[in-house]
N, C-alpha and C positions, 0 to 999 in steps of 0.2 A: 616525543619527549614527555616524561611524567612531570606534571605541574604541581608544585608543592607550596602550601601556605604555612609558614612557621609562626606561631603566636606564642610569644614569651616576653615577660617584662624586663628581662635582663639583656641590655643592649650588647654587651660583649659576647654573650652566648648566641644571640641572633646573628651577629656578624660572623662568628666562627662557623655556625651551622650553615649559613648561606655559602660561605667560601668552600667548605668541605663538600657539600652536596652538589654545588655547581661544578666542582672539579670531577665529581662522579657522573656528570652528564644529566643532572636534573635541572629543571627551571624552578627557581626559588624566589618567592616574595615573602616579606616578613611584616609582622604587626606587633606593636609593643603592648597591646592590651586586647581584651575580648571585644570591646566595642568597635575598635578599628578593624579587628578580624572579621566581625559580622558585616561591616560595611564593604570590605574587600570581597567577601564571599558573595554578597548580593550582586555585585557588578562584574564579577569575573568568574571564569570557570577554572576550578582546580580539581586535581585527582586525589590528592592526599593532604590532610591537615595534620601538622605536628603541633600538639597543644600542651601548654603548661597548665597545671591545675591551680596553683596558688598565684593569683594575680590581683592587683587592686581593681575595684569596679566589678566588671563582669568576669568572674573567675572561670576556670575550665569546666567545672560541673554545670554552672549556669549556662555557659556557652553551648554545651552539648544538649541541655534540656531545650534550649531555644531552637536548635536546628534538628532535633531528633526526629520529628515527624515529616520532614521534607525529604522526599525520595531522591532529590538531586544533590543532597549533601554528600561531599566527598568522604572517603574512609578517614577515620580519625585515629591517630596514634598518639597516645598520651606520653609525654616526656616530662618527668618531674624529679626534683632533688629531694622531695619530702614524701617518699613512698611509704605508704602503710597499707595493710590488708584492707582497711575500711575504704580508703580512697580508690584502691584498685577495683574493689567490688562495685563501688558507686560509679566509677568511670565505665566499666563494662556494662553495667545495668542501663546506662544512658547512651549506649551506642558506640563506645570506643571499640575499634577493631583489635587493638593490642596496647600494651602498657610496658614502657621501658623506664628504668631508673637512671638518673644522672649520677656519676658520669657513665656514658654509654660507649660501647665499642662501635666505631664507624661502620665496619663491615657488617656487624649485626644489625645496625639501623638500616643500612641499604637493603639487606634481605627482607626486613620487616616492611619497609616502604614498598618494595616490589610485590610482596605478598598482598599487602593492603590494596594496592592498585589492581591486581588481578581479581581480588575478591570483589571490589567495587564494580569493576567492569562486568563481571559475571552477574552480579546483583542487578545492575541496570539492564543488561541483556535479557535477563529473565523477565523483568517488568515489560520491556519492549516486546518480547515474544508473546507475553500474555495479551498485550494490546493487539498484536498481530493476529490473534485467533479470530478476531472479528472480521477479518478479510475473507470474502467469499472465494473458495478455491475453484479453480477451473474444473468444469464438469465433464470434459471429454479429452481424448487424446488427439494429437495432430495426425489426422488420417485423410488420405486421398490419393488418387493416381492420375488426375487430370494434368495437362501440360502446365496450366496456371499454378497448380499446387506444387509441382516439381520445381518450377522456376522460383517460387517463393522460398521453398526449402533450401534450394541452392544458394539463394541470396542470404538467407539467415545464417547458413554455415560460414559464409564469407565474412559477414559483418559482426557476428557474435563475439569473436575474440577481441574486438576493439572496444574502446570506451566511448565511442562517438554516440551522440544523441540519435534516436531513431524516431521517425514520425510515421505512424500507421494510419491509413485511410481506408474506410470500408463502411458499408451499410450496417445498421444494427443487426447483431446476431451472426455476423460473418466469422467471428472468432478472433477479434483484435487482441483481446487479453491472452488468448491461447498463443498467438504469434509472439507477443511480448514475453510470455512465460517460456516459450521455446528458445528465444534469443538468450534469455537468462540461463537456461539449462546448458546451452552450448558455450557460454561465456566463461571467462576466468573468474567471474564473480559468483559462480553457482554454489560456492560453499557458504555464501552470505545470503541474507534474506531477499526475497522478492516480495515487494509490497505494492498495493494498488489503492488508488483513490479515484472515485467517480466524481468528477467535478460538477455533474448535473444534479447530484443527489442532495446538495447542501447549500445553505445560504452563504454569502460572502464571508461573514464572520466565522461561521462554522468551518468552512473550507480552510481558512487561514489557520484556525485552531487545530484542525486535523492534520494539516500539512506541516506546520512549524511548532505545534504544541502551544501551551499557555501556562503562565505563572498563576499561582494561587491568588485569587482576588482580581484577576484580569477583567472579569465581568461577573455579573450577578451569580451565575450558577457555577463559577469556577471555585469550588470548595477546596481543591487541592491541585498541585502542579501536575500537568499532563505532558508526556513526551509526544512530539509530533512524529509522523511517519517518516520524515526525512531522517530522523535519528534511528528509527526502526531499520531503515534501509541502509544505514552506514556500511560502507564497503560492498554493498549489494546493488540492487536495481529497484528503481522507483517507477511505477507505471501510472501515468496520469491519463485516465480514460475520460472521454468527452471533454477534451481540453478546450474545445470551442465554447463551452459553457462557463469557462472560468471568468469571473467578474473582471472588468477592465482595471479596477483599482488594485487587484491582487497580482495582475500580470507583471507589473513593474518589479514587485518583490520577488516573483518567481524568476524573472530575468536576472536580477542581481544574484540570486542564489545559484543559477546555472553558470554564471560567469565566475563566481568566486568560491562557491560551496559554503558561504557564510550565511547565517540567518539569525533572527532573534525570535524567541517565543513571544506570543501575544502578551503584552503587559510587562515584558522583560527588557532589560538593558544589556544583558550579556550578549556579546557577539560569539556565537557558537559556530563550529565548522565541522562538516562531514564530507565524506568521499562517496558520492552516489552517481550511478549512471541513470540517466532519465530517458524513458521511452514514453512518448505521448501518442494518443490516438483520438480520432474523431470520425463521426459520420457526416460532418458538415463540410462545406466548401470554405476553407479559411480565407482564401483570396477574396471571396465575396464579403466575408465578415470584416476583412481589412478595409475594403472600400467603404463599408458602412461605418467604420470607425469603432467597431466593437471588439476588434482584436488587433493587438500591436504587431506591426510588420517586423520589427526587430526581434520580437519573441518568436515569431514564425520562422524567421531565418535561423535563429539559434537552435530551435527544435528540429528543423527540417534538414539536418546534415545528411541523413540517409532516409530515403522515402520508400515505404512499402505500401502498395495498393492491393487490397484484397478484393477480388471480383465477387459479386453476389453469387449465391448458389445456382441461380437460374442460368448463369453464364458458364458454369462448370458442371454440367450434367453428369459427366463421368464419375464424379465423386459421390453422387447421391446413393447408388446401391451399396457402396462400401461403407459410407457413413451410417446408412440405415441399418445395415447388418451389425455394425459395431454397437449401435444403441440397442438393437434387439438383444444382443448377447448380454449387454450391461443390465438391462431391465429384466430379462428372463432370470438372470442370476439373482438380482436384487429382490425380485418378487417370488423367487422359488417356483418358477414355471418352466415347463419344457416346450418352449416355443423356439423352433430351430431356423425358420426362414420365412420368406414371403411367397405368396402365390404369384405367378406371372402377371396376373391382372392387377394385383396390389402394387408390384414394382412398376407396372406401366402407369398406374395412377400417381405414384410418387414422382416418376420422371416427367410426367406431363404438367404437374403443378408448378406454379412460378415462384413459390416460397418467398413471400414478402418479408417474413421474419427470419429467413435464411437458416443457418445450421441450428440455431437455438429453437426455431419453430419445428424443424424436422425432429429434433430430439423429443420435444413435447408430444408431437404426433405419434412417434413410435412408442413412447412410454404409455400413452393412453391406449394404443393398439394392443400392447402386450397385456394390459389389464383386462381388456375386453375379449381377447382371443380365447376361444374354448378348444382349440385344436393345436396341432404341432406347427401350423403355418398361419401367418397373419394374412387374412383375406381382405378384399376391398371393403367389405362391410365393417371391418374393424377400424378402418382409417377415417378419422374425423377431419376430412378436408374436402373442399369443393371439387367436383369432378370436372377436370379442366380440359377435356377434349371430346370430340364427337365420337371417339371410339369407346367411351365409357357408357355405363348403363343408362344414364338419363339424357345423354347427348346434348348437354347444355352448351350453348354458345355464348361467348362474351364479346361485347363490342371492343373491349380494350382491356389491358392489364389493370387499369384503374377500376373498371367495372368489377373485375374479378376480385380485386382487393377489397372494394367496398362491400361486395356480397359476403366475403369471408369474415370481415370485421363484424358485420351485422349478425352473422351466424354465431360467432364466438360470444358476442354480447348477449344473444338470446340464450346460449348455453350457460352463461354465467349469471343470468338474470340481471343483466345491466351492471354487474360489478366490474368497474373499470380496472381495478388493481389486478384481479384475477385474469381479466381479458388481456391486459398488457403482457402479463407473464406468459400466457398461452401463445400470444402473437409474437413474442420474442422482442418486444419494443418497450421503451419506458413509458410512463404515464403521460409525460409531456408530449411525446411523439404521437401517442394515441389521441390525445386531446386535439392536436393540430390536424390529424387525419379526419377526426369526426367533424371538425369545423370545415375542413376542405370539402368533405362529401355532403355537408349539410345534414348530418345526423344529429338529432337532438338526444 
């Protein structure tokens, strides 16, 4: 239902307007002057404002100048009994969508209201999509032939058409966002946006601002109103990555949003509502975090309607050759090189390695190999990974997977001259995880 705010100083006209438009299926509130209209606009969400020009106090032109630079302002249609060319030009210059003279024809007004609503909806959608450009796109396709892969794909096809929340668990780099993206593509919401937020990347205040948006002046750096990604994702799918990192104080607000679809921007009083399907993911054991008191049990149950567990790459070796060849084709094309395959020894090396960074690490290794390769096939000398079995040229042995992981982390740190940001990218893990691993292995 289109929500209308009618601002006019003539009480009989307001009463008539509300009666006629309500009968036409609109939701209508009225205000007798510009000041009251501004107050209602501050605390409520409207789609279209019907505005008189000549009013005592704050008139229509001053009203439009006041709200002109706020991107959340509804579309404004001017209705006035004192129409002149000058007032029409002034109204359009200050942001009015259209201009009608009293007395108006009801059918004509309804058409203008519907057009104004569609115009504003597309205008907001354009702003939201511009914000959405900041989201990192998934870098690879859903590829594999292992039994685990086939089981996950079968489950995705079953659950995708529903609107139920989905919880994805898997190590860093296994492709949790890719699974979420695939669910979205198979869903009834594929025509609407797929948006993602990494809860580990921001502070509590910034996560709330990114998630729900903020009003101008909500905090020091909030120079203008910002839409949250829940609004970007309206009618679509919201992916919350690393949900285990979400601050406990924000979890209650997320739970309320999941239950009702309602939220408030930071610093705002308006209760807004969207229709969003939520998919959450983590590499942590949330049951352990619940016992620690750092994750809400009720939120866990609300998110965990459908559970998908992605096994690490080392547990689905059958997918390694297919994934490696996919990345080989991708980067051969991207780098304009004619690299067609791997040597048997190189494939053996890829299969024997335990891949602590999973698919993301495999992609990085293949990209580097394509860059280094001087022939039509990637050889073992082109692969920048530890040699993980006695069948390989150095015949290095490792006492455990942890020793192998430590050795590889040290190698990557040496290759990046100690740059932890670059090292974490190559390893396919975030900087926080790398820091914890360095601490665990006693690496300074």
